[in-house]
MDAnalysis code that builds the backbone (N, CA, C; Angstrom):
import MDAnalysis as mda
import numpy as np

u = mda.Universe.empty(417, n_residues=139, atom_resindex=np.repeat(np.arange(139), 3), trajectory=True)
u.add_TopologyAttr("name", ["N", "CA", "C"] * 139)
u.add_TopologyAttr("resid", np.arange(1, 140))
u.add_TopologyAttr("resname", ["MET", "VAL", "LEU", "THR", "LEU", "LEU", "ALA", "VAL", "THR", "PHE", "VAL", "ILE", "SER", "PHE", "ILE", "VAL", "SER", "TRP", "ILE", "VAL", "ALA", "ARG", "ILE", "PHE", "GLN", "LYS", "PRO", "ILE", "GLU", "GLY", "ILE", "LEU", "ALA", "ARG", "ILE", "ILE", "LYS", "ASP", "GLU", "ILE", "SER", "LYS", "ALA", "TRP", "LEU", "ARG", "TYR", "LEU", "GLN", "PHE", "ALA", "VAL", "TYR", "VAL", "VAL", "GLY", "ILE", "SER", "SER", "GLY", "VAL", "ARG", "VAL", "HIS", "ARG", "ILE", "GLU", "ASP", "TYR", "LEU", "LEU", "PRO", "ARG", "ALA", "ILE", "GLY", "PRO", "ASN", "THR", "GLU", "PRO", "ARG", "ILE", "LEU", "VAL", "LEU", "ASN", "GLY", "GLU", "ARG", "TRP", "VAL", "LEU", "GLU", "VAL", "TYR", "ARG", "THR", "VAL", "ILE", "GLY", "THR", "LEU", "GLN", "GLY", "VAL", "ALA", "TRP", "MET", "LEU", "LEU", "VAL", "PHE", "PHE", "LEU", "VAL", "ALA", "LEU", "ILE", "ALA", "TYR", "VAL", "ILE", "VAL", "ARG", "VAL", "PHE", "GLU", "GLY", "LYS", "LYS", "SER", "GLU", "ALA", "GLY", "THR", "SER", "PRO", "GLU"])
u.atoms.positions = np.array([
    [-17.901, -1.035, 13.180],
    [-16.891, -0.482, 13.795],
    [-16.073, 0.555, 12.788],
    [-15.910, 0.332, 11.537],
    [-15.689, 0.946, 10.550],
    [-16.261, 2.112, 10.571],
    [-17.708, 2.617, 10.421],
    [-18.270, 3.736, 10.303],
    [-18.321, 4.133, 11.636],
    [-17.561, 3.890, 12.647],
    [-17.708, 4.334, 13.971],
    [-16.435, 5.541, 13.530],
    [-15.562, 4.432, 13.378],
    [-14.125, 5.070, 12.949],
    [-14.049, 6.454, 11.822],
    [-14.814, 6.275, 11.143],
    [-14.986, 7.232, 9.999],
    [-15.748, 8.347, 10.576],
    [-17.019, 8.268, 11.430],
    [-17.565, 9.283, 12.296],
    [-16.703, 10.071, 13.221],
    [-15.627, 9.179, 14.199],
    [-14.925, 9.889, 14.811],
    [-13.345, 10.667, 14.215],
    [-13.393, 10.074, 13.177],
    [-11.890, 10.808, 12.393],
    [-12.657, 12.328, 11.831],
    [-14.037, 12.157, 11.461],
    [-14.662, 13.135, 10.757],
    [-14.827, 14.329, 12.000],
    [-15.538, 13.824, 13.104],
    [-15.583, 14.723, 14.239],
    [-14.224, 15.309, 14.539],
    [-13.138, 14.343, 14.701],
    [-11.955, 14.907, 15.548],
    [-11.422, 16.031, 14.384],
    [-11.654, 15.902, 12.859],
    [-10.929, 16.666, 12.021],
    [-11.648, 18.117, 12.111],
    [-13.008, 17.846, 12.452],
    [-13.943, 19.506, 12.261],
    [-13.081, 19.956, 13.376],
    [-12.984, 19.260, 14.647],
    [-12.859, 19.951, 15.885],
    [-11.358, 21.066, 15.617],
    [-10.370, 19.934, 15.296],
    [-9.099, 20.481, 15.131],
    [-9.155, 21.951, 13.802],
    [-10.034, 21.490, 13.002],
    [-10.188, 22.652, 11.707],
    [-10.767, 24.146, 12.514],
    [-11.853, 23.681, 13.641],
    [-12.052, 24.674, 14.018],
    [-11.642, 25.634, 14.856],
    [-10.583, 24.772, 15.618],
    [-9.405, 25.268, 16.642],
    [-8.758, 26.341, 15.577],
    [-7.963, 25.805, 14.947],
    [-7.115, 26.313, 13.583],
    [-7.929, 27.577, 13.247],
    [-8.940, 27.376, 12.686],
    [-9.813, 28.571, 12.275],
    [-9.920, 29.753, 13.406],
    [-10.228, 29.403, 14.530],
    [-10.357, 30.390, 15.234],
    [-8.990, 30.641, 15.769],
    [-7.924, 30.205, 15.790],
    [-6.647, 30.820, 16.048],
    [-6.109, 31.885, 14.819],
    [-6.547, 31.597, 13.765],
    [-5.974, 32.384, 12.732],
    [-7.201, 33.265, 12.171],
    [-8.298, 33.666, 12.435],
    [-9.257, 34.527, 12.413],
    [-9.124, 35.771, 12.346],
    [-8.102, 36.584, 13.779],
    [-7.994, 37.857, 13.487],
    [-6.788, 38.002, 12.526],
    [-5.955, 37.262, 12.558],
    [-4.343, 37.391, 11.654],
    [-4.734, 37.828, 10.385],
    [-5.958, 36.604, 9.384],
    [-6.447, 36.543, 8.242],
    [-7.666, 37.719, 8.129],
    [-8.230, 38.027, 8.934],
    [-8.953, 39.351, 8.727],
    [-8.071, 40.495, 8.820],
    [-7.043, 40.758, 9.612],
    [-5.880, 41.711, 9.679],
    [-5.506, 41.917, 8.105],
    [-4.992, 41.040, 7.502],
    [-4.458, 40.799, 6.287],
    [-5.295, 41.314, 5.122],
    [-6.637, 40.694, 5.427],
    [-7.363, 40.910, 4.030],
    [-7.872, 42.335, 4.080],
    [-8.512, 42.954, 5.173],
    [-8.782, 44.379, 5.760],
    [-7.867, 45.322, 5.064],
    [-6.052, 44.773, 5.312],
    [-5.182, 45.759, 4.698],
    [-5.076, 45.678, 3.263],
    [-5.293, 44.410, 2.679],
    [-5.100, 44.283, 1.309],
    [-6.312, 44.674, 0.047],
    [-7.322, 44.048, 0.995],
    [-8.844, 44.738, -0.007],
    [-9.360, 45.711, 1.185],
    [-9.274, 46.946, 1.007],
    [-10.004, 48.190, 1.390],
    [-11.759, 47.950, 1.273],
    [-12.499, 46.993, 1.305],
    [-13.601, 46.878, 0.985],
    [-14.502, 46.034, 2.043],
    [-15.706, 46.125, 1.929],
    [-16.549, 45.262, 2.570],
    [-16.317, 43.714, 1.916],
    [-15.821, 43.584, 0.868],
    [-15.736, 42.065, 0.209],
    [-14.830, 41.350, 1.151],
    [-13.876, 41.897, 2.010],
    [-12.786, 41.252, 2.381],
    [-13.354, 40.489, 3.241],
    [-14.581, 40.725, 3.880],
    [-15.471, 40.010, 4.978],
    [-15.664, 38.738, 4.460],
    [-16.391, 38.985, 3.225],
    [-16.424, 37.543, 2.429],
    [-15.158, 36.758, 2.131],
    [-14.086, 37.432, 1.762],
    [-13.139, 36.336, 1.706],
    [-12.886, 35.894, 2.994],
    [-12.920, 36.437, 4.202],
    [-12.520, 35.724, 5.360],
    [-13.553, 34.695, 5.743],
    [-15.022, 34.718, 5.313],
    [-16.080, 33.776, 5.261],
    [-15.303, 32.374, 4.372],
    [-15.002, 32.692, 3.179],
    [-14.529, 31.911, 2.388],
    [-13.279, 31.030, 2.539],
    [-12.422, 31.566, 3.101],
    [-10.822, 31.069, 3.973],
    [-11.194, 30.141, 5.195],
    [-12.471, 31.005, 5.964],
    [-12.569, 29.744, 6.899],
    [-13.244, 28.434, 6.791],
    [-14.168, 28.788, 5.418],
    [-14.706, 27.537, 4.874],
    [-13.740, 26.439, 4.492],
    [-12.711, 27.473, 3.557],
    [-11.658, 26.362, 2.723],
    [-10.891, 25.658, 3.880],
    [-10.657, 26.350, 5.269],
    [-9.899, 25.900, 6.603],
    [-10.614, 24.265, 6.723],
    [-12.107, 24.045, 6.664],
    [-13.109, 23.352, 7.519],
    [-12.614, 22.012, 6.064],
    [-12.838, 22.485, 5.021],
    [-12.757, 21.599, 3.881],
    [-11.378, 20.752, 3.766],
    [-10.125, 21.523, 3.753],
    [-9.021, 21.238, 3.541],
    [-8.933, 20.109, 4.723],
    [-9.154, 20.628, 5.999],
    [-9.001, 20.146, 7.116],
    [-9.235, 18.914, 7.600],
    [-10.793, 18.879, 7.054],
    [-11.538, 17.223, 7.039],
    [-11.378, 16.217, 5.788],
    [-11.173, 16.977, 4.868],
    [-10.378, 15.849, 3.520],
    [-9.297, 15.559, 3.851],
    [-8.195, 16.456, 4.555],
    [-6.861, 15.688, 5.083],
    [-6.984, 15.026, 6.039],
    [-7.794, 15.143, 7.236],
    [-7.925, 14.121, 8.226],
    [-8.518, 12.967, 8.072],
    [-9.773, 12.908, 7.382],
    [-10.547, 11.715, 7.021],
    [-9.947, 11.111, 6.010],
    [-9.058, 10.059, 6.190],
    [-8.516, 9.009, 5.229],
    [-9.102, 8.083, 4.824],
    [-10.128, 8.393, 3.661],
    [-10.888, 7.110, 3.381],
    [-10.026, 5.892, 2.787],
    [-9.284, 6.253, 1.923],
    [-8.129, 5.205, 1.832],
    [-7.371, 4.039, 2.791],
    [-7.262, 5.099, 3.745],
    [-6.871, 4.095, 5.227],
    [-7.628, 3.484, 5.834],
    [-9.149, 3.721, 5.714],
    [-10.189, 3.126, 6.323],
    [-10.641, 2.037, 5.444],
    [-10.454, 1.925, 4.208],
    [-10.627, 1.052, 3.418],
    [-9.536, -0.502, 3.691],
    [-8.591, -0.113, 4.481],
    [-7.698, -1.120, 4.981],
    [-8.450, -2.188, 5.744],
    [-9.463, -1.513, 6.532],
    [-10.132, -2.534, 7.599],
    [-11.359, -3.033, 7.107],
    [-11.514, -2.752, 5.580],
    [-12.860, -3.309, 4.826],
    [-12.429, -4.565, 4.026],
    [-11.195, -4.059, 3.115],
    [-10.456, -5.042, 1.873],
    [-9.657, -5.797, 2.459],
    [-9.743, -6.906, 2.147],
    [-8.028, -7.756, 2.423],
    [-7.069, -7.231, 1.551],
    [-5.914, -7.261, 2.352],
    [-4.880, -6.784, 1.787],
    [-3.571, -7.554, 2.189],
    [-3.122, -7.861, 1.089],
    [-1.495, -8.432, 1.564],
    [-0.346, -8.042, 1.867],
    [-0.370, -8.048, 2.971],
    [1.205, -7.332, 4.275],
    [2.482, -7.504, 3.502],
    [2.632, -8.717, 2.704],
    [4.111, -8.785, 2.218],
    [3.900, -9.554, 1.055],
    [5.076, -9.726, 0.674],
    [5.105, -10.523, -1.096],
    [4.535, -12.011, -0.744],
    [4.746, -12.851, 0.203],
    [4.355, -14.425, 0.327],
    [3.446, -14.279, 1.313],
    [2.557, -13.394, 1.769],
    [1.565, -13.513, 2.711],
    [0.021, -13.589, 2.064],
    [-0.667, -14.169, 2.884],
    [-2.137, -14.286, 2.214],
    [-2.916, -12.769, 2.642],
    [-3.564, -12.453, 1.877],
    [-4.387, -11.091, 1.819],
    [-5.161, -11.341, 3.133],
    [-5.485, -10.400, 4.141],
    [-6.212, -10.460, 5.133],
    [-6.796, -9.050, 5.386],
    [-7.803, -8.803, 6.004],
    [-8.411, -7.349, 6.625],
    [-7.611, -7.583, 7.873],
    [-7.423, -6.038, 8.009],
    [-6.711, -5.914, 9.536],
    [-7.826, -5.524, 10.324],
    [-7.291, -5.550, 11.752],
    [-8.406, -5.728, 12.991],
    [-8.132, -4.259, 13.362],
    [-9.227, -3.941, 13.933],
    [-9.407, -2.755, 14.394],
    [-9.484, -2.662, 15.983],
    [-8.248, -2.637, 16.282],
    [-8.157, -3.094, 18.099],
    [-7.554, -1.569, 18.553],
    [-7.226, -1.462, 19.706],
    [-7.048, -0.265, 20.672],
    [-5.958, 0.353, 19.912],
    [-5.024, -0.449, 19.858],
    [-3.559, 0.631, 19.205],
    [-3.459, 0.823, 17.831],
    [-4.960, 0.346, 17.084],
    [-5.076, 1.121, 15.541],
    [-5.941, 2.086, 15.838],
    [-6.788, 2.434, 16.879],
    [-7.587, 3.115, 16.929],
    [-6.735, 4.650, 17.582],
    [-5.649, 4.533, 18.303],
    [-5.042, 5.602, 18.822],
    [-4.414, 5.942, 17.730],
    [-3.720, 4.951, 16.703],
    [-2.762, 5.264, 15.604],
    [-3.916, 6.145, 14.647],
    [-5.051, 5.915, 14.318],
    [-5.751, 6.356, 13.338],
    [-6.245, 7.717, 14.353],
    [-6.441, 7.868, 15.298],
    [-6.747, 9.349, 15.934],
    [-5.681, 10.549, 15.532],
    [-4.160, 9.617, 16.068],
    [-3.419, 10.543, 15.359],
    [-2.873, 10.620, 14.215],
    [-3.354, 9.941, 13.075],
    [-3.179, 10.442, 11.830],
    [-4.131, 11.478, 11.224],
    [-5.094, 11.239, 12.151],
    [-6.434, 12.308, 11.696],
    [-6.022, 13.897, 12.326],
    [-5.383, 13.631, 13.592],
    [-4.790, 15.051, 13.873],
    [-3.769, 15.663, 13.063],
    [-2.800, 14.804, 12.977],
    [-1.490, 15.262, 12.251],
    [-1.806, 15.657, 10.703],
    [-2.794, 14.831, 10.025],
    [-3.264, 15.230, 8.858],
    [-4.067, 16.427, 8.668],
    [-4.974, 16.775, 9.678],
    [-5.743, 17.767, 9.656],
    [-4.774, 19.028, 9.695],
    [-4.029, 19.127, 10.747],
    [-2.854, 19.862, 10.909],
    [-1.960, 20.152, 9.693],
    [-1.634, 19.228, 8.921],
    [-0.953, 19.434, 7.920],
    [-1.483, 19.910, 6.567],
    [-2.908, 19.597, 6.645],
    [-3.520, 19.970, 5.198],
    [-3.715, 21.495, 5.579],
    [-4.045, 21.734, 6.689],
    [-4.495, 23.306, 6.908],
    [-3.422, 24.097, 7.081],
    [-2.180, 23.533, 7.514],
    [-0.696, 24.301, 7.620],
    [-0.273, 24.880, 6.281],
    [-0.327, 23.717, 5.109],
    [-0.164, 23.999, 3.759],
    [-1.317, 25.023, 3.244],
    [-2.352, 24.922, 3.478],
    [-3.440, 26.056, 2.821],
    [-2.650, 27.146, 3.216],
    [-2.689, 27.470, 4.578],
    [-2.531, 28.863, 5.071],
    [-1.120, 28.911, 4.717],
    [0.134, 28.531, 4.410],
    [1.132, 28.753, 3.722],
    [1.131, 29.417, 2.530],
    [0.105, 28.866, 1.573],
    [-0.057, 29.208, 0.239],
    [-0.813, 30.787, 0.567],
    [-1.751, 30.782, 1.352],
    [-2.325, 32.012, 1.448],
    [-1.596, 33.185, 2.011],
    [-0.792, 32.941, 2.996],
    [0.220, 33.727, 3.565],
    [1.196, 34.394, 2.358],
    [1.756, 33.371, 1.670],
    [2.341, 34.116, 0.930],
    [1.828, 34.690, -0.415],
    [0.684, 34.428, -0.834],
    [-0.102, 34.882, -1.868],
    [-0.329, 36.590, -1.309],
    [-0.702, 36.466, 0.096],
    [-1.337, 37.596, 0.705],
    [0.007, 38.552, 0.737],
    [1.427, 37.936, 1.081],
    [2.605, 38.759, 1.071],
    [2.876, 39.146, -0.339],
    [2.607, 38.551, -1.192],
    [3.050, 39.313, -2.590],
    [1.660, 40.560, -2.740],
    [0.582, 40.125, -2.475],
    [-0.279, 41.151, -3.033],
    [-0.218, 42.065, -1.825],
    [0.503, 41.949, -0.597],
    [0.803, 43.333, 0.076],
    [2.143, 44.526, -0.138],
    [3.141, 43.686, -1.111],
    [3.835, 44.371, -1.207],
    [3.250, 45.093, -2.874],
    [2.709, 44.467, -3.596],
    [1.954, 44.985, -4.708],
    [1.262, 46.588, -4.184],
    [0.395, 46.165, -3.058],
    [-0.396, 47.374, -2.553],
    [0.517, 48.539, -1.810],
    [1.871, 48.120, -1.349],
    [2.440, 49.329, -0.826],
    [3.179, 49.540, -2.091],
    [3.467, 49.297, -3.060],
    [4.265, 49.837, -4.048],
    [3.229, 50.752, -4.812],
    [2.189, 50.373, -4.996],
    [0.792, 51.361, -5.761],
    [0.769, 52.874, -4.562],
    [0.352, 52.132, -3.375],
    [0.376, 53.253, -2.436],
    [1.657, 54.455, -2.367],
    [2.842, 53.827, -2.709],
    [4.091, 54.741, -2.670],
    [3.948, 55.452, -3.925],
    [3.452, 55.033, -4.709],
    [3.480, 55.736, -6.211],
    [2.393, 56.837, -6.274],
    [1.324, 56.467, -5.230],
    [0.383, 57.574, -5.085],
    [0.840, 58.754, -4.502],
    [1.532, 58.391, -3.399],
    [1.887, 59.280, -2.451],
    [2.908, 60.062, -3.164],
    [3.616, 59.653, -4.213],
    [4.941, 60.316, -4.610],
    [4.384, 61.393, -5.525],
    [3.027, 60.943, -6.507],
    [2.446, 61.287, -7.485],
    [1.631, 62.754, -6.813],
    [1.026, 62.643, -5.840],
    [0.263, 63.543, -4.827],
    [1.260, 64.704, -4.187],
    [2.652, 64.469, -3.948],
    [3.220, 65.411, -3.158],
    [4.331, 66.063, -4.364],
    [4.574, 65.445, -5.443],
    [5.437, 66.262, -6.304],
    [5.168, 67.373, -7.102],
    [6.071, 68.359, -6.900],
    [5.672, 69.596, -7.849],
    [5.503, 69.446, -9.146],
    [4.746, 70.224, -9.670],
    [4.728, 70.105, -11.237],
    [4.468, 71.486, -11.560],
])
């Protein structure tokens, strides 16, 4: 049953990561094309899509949570250690945790990307402004 949970959380994380990668493909492609005016922007796009999958799956599939169904744990200070039972309610909870964990991990990764991209965009704009001033100034 635990292996099934591991497989299900992996598949759910993969699907959620795929959806997010598809939603953000065009915006990321536009940003990279603007900042990096070269064919290498396509390689960076592929890398960022790969990073979305890696971060999404690693955030969604929480192995330490799955260990609770394998190893005995004490619930409180005066209780005897026991293994949690994987029933219907826990399945729903684990699926919910997987979706939220995946979205949370990918959201943080994309936030960092967009912040770095914003800084890079400002730098590109400053250099473009200096080039246009240098090209139009009479000497």
